[in-house]
PyMOL commands that place a pseudoatom at each C-alpha (Angstrom):
pseudoatom trace, name=CA, resn=MET, resi=1, chain=A, elem=C, hetatm=0, pos=[-34.002, 54.103, 30.390]
pseudoatom trace, name=CA, resn=ASP, resi=2, chain=A, elem=C, hetatm=0, pos=[-37.248, 52.420, 29.372]
pseudoatom trace, name=CA, resn=THR, resi=3, chain=A, elem=C, hetatm=0, pos=[-37.366, 54.585, 26.259]
pseudoatom trace, name=CA, resn=LYS, resi=4, chain=A, elem=C, hetatm=0, pos=[-33.920, 53.360, 25.179]
pseudoatom trace, name=CA, resn=ILE, resi=5, chain=A, elem=C, hetatm=0, pos=[-34.853, 49.719, 25.744]
pseudoatom trace, name=CA, resn=THR, resi=6, chain=A, elem=C, hetatm=0, pos=[-38.132, 50.171, 23.878]
pseudoatom trace, name=CA, resn=SER, resi=7, chain=A, elem=C, hetatm=0, pos=[-36.339, 51.915, 21.012]
pseudoatom trace, name=CA, resn=ILE, resi=8, chain=A, elem=C, hetatm=0, pos=[-33.743, 49.162, 20.786]
pseudoatom trace, name=CA, resn=PHE, resi=9, chain=A, elem=C, hetatm=0, pos=[-36.478, 46.518, 20.864]
pseudoatom trace, name=CA, resn=ILE, resi=10, chain=A, elem=C, hetatm=0, pos=[-38.431, 48.264, 18.091]
pseudoatom trace, name=CA, resn=LEU, resi=11, chain=A, elem=C, hetatm=0, pos=[-35.280, 48.672, 16.011]
pseudoatom trace, name=CA, resn=SER, resi=12, chain=A, elem=C, hetatm=0, pos=[-34.428, 44.985, 16.401]
pseudoatom trace, name=CA, resn=ILE, resi=13, chain=A, elem=C, hetatm=0, pos=[-37.908, 44.033, 15.186]
pseudoatom trace, name=CA, resn=ILE, resi=14, chain=A, elem=C, hetatm=0, pos=[-37.604, 46.415, 12.221]
pseudoatom trace, name=CA, resn=PHE, resi=15, chain=A, elem=C, hetatm=0, pos=[-34.208, 44.946, 11.292]
pseudoatom trace, name=CA, resn=GLN, resi=16, chain=A, elem=C, hetatm=0, pos=[-35.589, 41.425, 11.546]
pseudoatom trace, name=CA, resn=ILE, resi=17, chain=A, elem=C, hetatm=0, pos=[-38.505, 42.303, 9.239]
pseudoatom trace, name=CA, resn=MET, resi=18, chain=A, elem=C, hetatm=0, pos=[-36.159, 44.054, 6.806]
pseudoatom trace, name=CA, resn=SER, resi=19, chain=A, elem=C, hetatm=0, pos=[-33.857, 41.047, 6.806]
pseudoatom trace, name=CA, resn=GLU, resi=20, chain=A, elem=C, hetatm=0, pos=[-36.746, 38.742, 5.920]
pseudoatom trace, name=CA, resn=HIS, resi=21, chain=A, elem=C, hetatm=0, pos=[-37.855, 41.077, 3.135]
pseudoatom trace, name=CA, resn=ILE, resi=22, chain=A, elem=C, hetatm=0, pos=[-34.341, 41.305, 1.744]
pseudoatom trace, name=CA, resn=SER, resi=23, chain=A, elem=C, hetatm=0, pos=[-34.098, 37.504, 1.711]
pseudoatom trace, name=CA, resn=ILE, resi=24, chain=A, elem=C, hetatm=0, pos=[-37.376, 37.250, -0.175]
pseudoatom trace, name=CA, resn=LEU, resi=25, chain=A, elem=C, hetatm=0, pos=[-36.295, 39.923, -2.663]
pseudoatom trace, name=CA, resn=LEU, resi=26, chain=A, elem=C, hetatm=0, pos=[-32.973, 38.164, -3.291]
pseudoatom trace, name=CA, resn=TYR, resi=27, chain=A, elem=C, hetatm=0, pos=[-34.809, 34.882, -3.812]
pseudoatom trace, name=CA, resn=ILE, resi=28, chain=A, elem=C, hetatm=0, pos=[-37.159, 36.521, -6.328]
pseudoatom trace, name=CA, resn=LYS, resi=29, chain=A, elem=C, hetatm=0, pos=[-34.245, 38.245, -8.090]
pseudoatom trace, name=CA, resn=ASN, resi=30, chain=A, elem=C, hetatm=0, pos=[-32.400, 34.928, -8.455]
pseudoatom trace, name=CA, resn=MET, resi=31, chain=A, elem=C, hetatm=0, pos=[-35.545, 33.188, -9.639]
pseudoatom trace, name=CA, resn=LEU, resi=32, chain=A, elem=C, hetatm=0, pos=[-36.122, 35.876, -12.277]
pseudoatom trace, name=CA, resn=ALA, resi=33, chain=A, elem=C, hetatm=0, pos=[-32.504, 35.576, -13.437]
pseudoatom trace, name=CA, resn=ASP, resi=34, chain=A, elem=C, hetatm=0, pos=[-33.020, 31.819, -13.864]
pseudoatom trace, name=CA, resn=LEU, resi=35, chain=A, elem=C, hetatm=0, pos=[-36.265, 32.350, -15.780]
pseudoatom trace, name=CA, resn=ILE, resi=36, chain=A, elem=C, hetatm=0, pos=[-34.596, 34.888, -18.055]
pseudoatom trace, name=CA, resn=TYR, resi=37, chain=A, elem=C, hetatm=0, pos=[-31.820, 32.371, -18.718]
pseudoatom trace, name=CA, resn=ILE, resi=38, chain=A, elem=C, hetatm=0, pos=[-34.302, 29.593, -19.521]
pseudoatom trace, name=CA, resn=ASN, resi=39, chain=A, elem=C, hetatm=0, pos=[-36.237, 31.943, -21.821]
pseudoatom trace, name=CA, resn=GLY, resi=40, chain=A, elem=C, hetatm=0, pos=[-32.963, 32.843, -23.528]
pseudoatom trace, name=CA, resn=ILE, resi=41, chain=A, elem=C, hetatm=0, pos=[-32.302, 29.173, -24.219]
pseudoatom trace, name=CA, resn=ILE, resi=42, chain=A, elem=C, hetatm=0, pos=[-35.820, 28.755, -25.593]
pseudoatom trace, name=CA, resn=ALA, resi=43, chain=A, elem=C, hetatm=0, pos=[-35.521, 31.885, -27.751]
pseudoatom trace, name=CA, resn=THR, resi=44, chain=A, elem=C, hetatm=0, pos=[-32.182, 30.974, -29.322]
pseudoatom trace, name=CA, resn=GLU, resi=45, chain=A, elem=C, hetatm=0, pos=[-33.163, 27.364, -29.951]
pseudoatom trace, name=CA, resn=LEU, resi=46, chain=A, elem=C, hetatm=0, pos=[-36.506, 28.410, -31.409]
pseudoatom trace, name=CA, resn=ILE, resi=47, chain=A, elem=C, hetatm=0, pos=[-34.707, 30.686, -33.859]
pseudoatom trace, name=CA, resn=ASN, resi=48, chain=A, elem=C, hetatm=0, pos=[-32.599, 27.682, -34.931]
pseudoatom trace, name=CA, resn=VAL, resi=49, chain=A, elem=C, hetatm=0, pos=[-35.654, 25.440, -35.254]
pseudoatom trace, name=CA, resn=THR, resi=50, chain=A, elem=C, hetatm=0, pos=[-37.395, 28.062, -37.393]
pseudoatom trace, name=CA, resn=GLU, resi=51, chain=A, elem=C, hetatm=0, pos=[-34.381, 28.405, -39.655]
pseudoatom trace, name=CA, resn=ASN, resi=52, chain=A, elem=C, hetatm=0, pos=[-33.973, 24.635, -39.939]
pseudoatom trace, name=CA, resn=THR, resi=53, chain=A, elem=C, hetatm=0, pos=[-37.660, 24.224, -40.775]
pseudoatom trace, name=CA, resn=ALA, resi=54, chain=A, elem=C, hetatm=0, pos=[-37.426, 26.878, -43.487]
pseudoatom trace, name=CA, resn=THR, resi=55, chain=A, elem=C, hetatm=0, pos=[-34.354, 25.141, -44.900]
pseudoatom trace, name=CA, resn=ILE, resi=56, chain=A, elem=C, hetatm=0, pos=[-36.128, 21.779, -44.995]
pseudoatom trace, name=CA, resn=ARG, resi=57, chain=A, elem=C, hetatm=0, pos=[-39.254, 23.296, -46.554]
pseudoatom trace, name=CA, resn=ARG, resi=58, chain=A, elem=C, hetatm=0, pos=[-37.700, 25.593, -49.158]
pseudoatom trace, name=CA, resn=GLY, resi=59, chain=A, elem=C, hetatm=0, pos=[-34.103, 24.514, -49.430]
pseudoatom trace, name=CA, resn=GLU, resi=60, chain=A, elem=C, hetatm=0, pos=[-30.844, 26.002, -48.312]
pseudoatom trace, name=CA, resn=GLU, resi=61, chain=A, elem=C, hetatm=0, pos=[-30.432, 27.963, -51.531]
pseudoatom trace, name=CA, resn=PHE, resi=62, chain=A, elem=C, hetatm=0, pos=[-33.675, 29.843, -50.871]
pseudoatom trace, name=CA, resn=LEU, resi=63, chain=A, elem=C, hetatm=0, pos=[-32.668, 30.598, -47.288]
pseudoatom trace, name=CA, resn=ASN, resi=64, chain=A, elem=C, hetatm=0, pos=[-29.288, 31.937, -48.382]
pseudoatom trace, name=CA, resn=LYS, resi=65, chain=A, elem=C, hetatm=0, pos=[-31.022, 34.380, -50.764]
pseudoatom trace, name=CA, resn=THR, resi=66, chain=A, elem=C, hetatm=0, pos=[-32.980, 35.921, -47.898]
pseudoatom trace, name=CA, resn=SER, resi=67, chain=A, elem=C, hetatm=0, pos=[-31.832, 38.172, -45.080]
pseudoatom trace, name=CA, resn=CYS, resi=68, chain=A, elem=C, hetatm=0, pos=[-33.027, 35.607, -42.513]
pseudoatom trace, name=CA, resn=PRO, resi=69, chain=A, elem=C, hetatm=0, pos=[-29.629, 34.155, -41.513]
pseudoatom trace, name=CA, resn=THR, resi=70, chain=A, elem=C, hetatm=0, pos=[-28.241, 37.647, -40.872]
pseudoatom trace, name=CA, resn=GLU, resi=71, chain=A, elem=C, hetatm=0, pos=[-31.348, 38.668, -38.955]
pseudoatom trace, name=CA, resn=HIS, resi=72, chain=A, elem=C, hetatm=0, pos=[-31.255, 35.451, -36.910]
pseudoatom trace, name=CA, resn=HIS, resi=73, chain=A, elem=C, hetatm=0, pos=[-27.618, 36.123, -36.089]
pseudoatom trace, name=CA, resn=GLU, resi=74, chain=A, elem=C, hetatm=0, pos=[-28.529, 39.602, -34.831]
pseudoatom trace, name=CA, resn=LEU, resi=75, chain=A, elem=C, hetatm=0, pos=[-31.495, 38.282, -32.840]
pseudoatom trace, name=CA, resn=ASN, resi=76, chain=A, elem=C, hetatm=0, pos=[-29.337, 35.625, -31.179]
pseudoatom trace, name=CA, resn=LYS, resi=77, chain=A, elem=C, hetatm=0, pos=[-26.693, 38.210, -30.291]
pseudoatom trace, name=CA, resn=LYS, resi=78, chain=A, elem=C, hetatm=0, pos=[-29.384, 40.425, -28.758]
pseudoatom trace, name=CA, resn=VAL, resi=79, chain=A, elem=C, hetatm=0, pos=[-30.725, 37.518, -26.670]
pseudoatom trace, name=CA, resn=ILE, resi=80, chain=A, elem=C, hetatm=0, pos=[-27.202, 36.832, -25.374]
pseudoatom trace, name=CA, resn=GLU, resi=81, chain=A, elem=C, hetatm=0, pos=[-26.767, 40.541, -24.509]
pseudoatom trace, name=CA, resn=ILE, resi=82, chain=A, elem=C, hetatm=0, pos=[-30.012, 40.498, -22.524]
pseudoatom trace, name=CA, resn=LEU, resi=83, chain=A, elem=C, hetatm=0, pos=[-28.935, 37.347, -20.706]
pseudoatom trace, name=CA, resn=LYS, resi=84, chain=A, elem=C, hetatm=0, pos=[-25.587, 38.854, -19.787]
pseudoatom trace, name=CA, resn=LYS, resi=85, chain=A, elem=C, hetatm=0, pos=[-27.337, 41.894, -18.349]
pseudoatom trace, name=CA, resn=TYR, resi=86, chain=A, elem=C, hetatm=0, pos=[-29.410, 39.877, -15.863]
pseudoatom trace, name=CA, resn=GLN, resi=87, chain=A, elem=C, hetatm=0, pos=[-27.266, 36.891, -14.906]
pseudoatom trace, name=CA, resn=ARG, resi=88, chain=A, elem=C, hetatm=0, pos=[-25.482, 36.672, -11.565]
pseudoatom trace, name=CA, resn=LYS, resi=89, chain=A, elem=C, hetatm=0, pos=[-22.152, 35.528, -12.992]
pseudoatom trace, name=CA, resn=PRO, resi=90, chain=A, elem=C, hetatm=0, pos=[-20.651, 35.843, -16.493]
pseudoatom trace, name=CA, resn=GLU, resi=91, chain=A, elem=C, hetatm=0, pos=[-20.054, 32.095, -16.668]
pseudoatom trace, name=CA, resn=ASP, resi=92, chain=A, elem=C, hetatm=0, pos=[-23.816, 31.579, -16.403]
pseudoatom trace, name=CA, resn=THR, resi=93, chain=A, elem=C, hetatm=0, pos=[-24.164, 32.728, -20.007]
pseudoatom trace, name=CA, resn=SER, resi=94, chain=A, elem=C, hetatm=0, pos=[-20.848, 31.571, -21.475]
pseudoatom trace, name=CA, resn=VAL, resi=95, chain=A, elem=C, hetatm=0, pos=[-22.013, 28.023, -22.313]
pseudoatom trace, name=CA, resn=LEU, resi=96, chain=A, elem=C, hetatm=0, pos=[-25.125, 29.248, -24.098]
pseudoatom trace, name=CA, resn=ALA, resi=97, chain=A, elem=C, hetatm=0, pos=[-23.262, 32.073, -25.834]
pseudoatom trace, name=CA, resn=ASN, resi=98, chain=A, elem=C, hetatm=0, pos=[-20.611, 29.648, -27.114]
pseudoatom trace, name=CA, resn=HIS, resi=99, chain=A, elem=C, hetatm=0, pos=[-23.272, 27.174, -28.246]
pseudoatom trace, name=CA, resn=VAL, resi=100, chain=A, elem=C, hetatm=0, pos=[-25.401, 29.763, -30.046]
pseudoatom trace, name=CA, resn=LEU, resi=101, chain=A, elem=C, hetatm=0, pos=[-22.543, 31.676, -31.607]
pseudoatom trace, name=CA, resn=LYS, resi=102, chain=A, elem=C, hetatm=0, pos=[-21.015, 28.386, -32.819]
pseudoatom trace, name=CA, resn=HIS, resi=103, chain=A, elem=C, hetatm=0, pos=[-24.198, 27.796, -34.844]
pseudoatom trace, name=CA, resn=LEU, resi=104, chain=A, elem=C, hetatm=0, pos=[-23.767, 31.198, -36.439]
pseudoatom trace, name=CA, resn=GLU, resi=105, chain=A, elem=C, hetatm=0, pos=[-20.322, 30.497, -37.926]
for i in range(1, 105): cmd.bond("trace and resi %d" % i, "trace and resi %d" % (i + 1))
show_as sticks, trace
zoom trace
């Protein structure tokens, strides 16, 4: 009987430790998802700032002669794909996707 009680006690301690570890891992996972989202915002806005700076410096006609707008469009789409892969809910990325893709029209 003592062996059963000891086993149950040990198992309860193991489950408690596992529960704490799972909570920490979920917290870290959510934090990383938030950081990826913030980096996605920074990346897409930085692409727009770079394009706007080039337009101001060299003119819109010059920019339209280059492949930059097409490449920026592809880069922004790739950033949105990465964000969608790591976010908890699809609506987490919908606002940014709509905002970024609106700039690309």
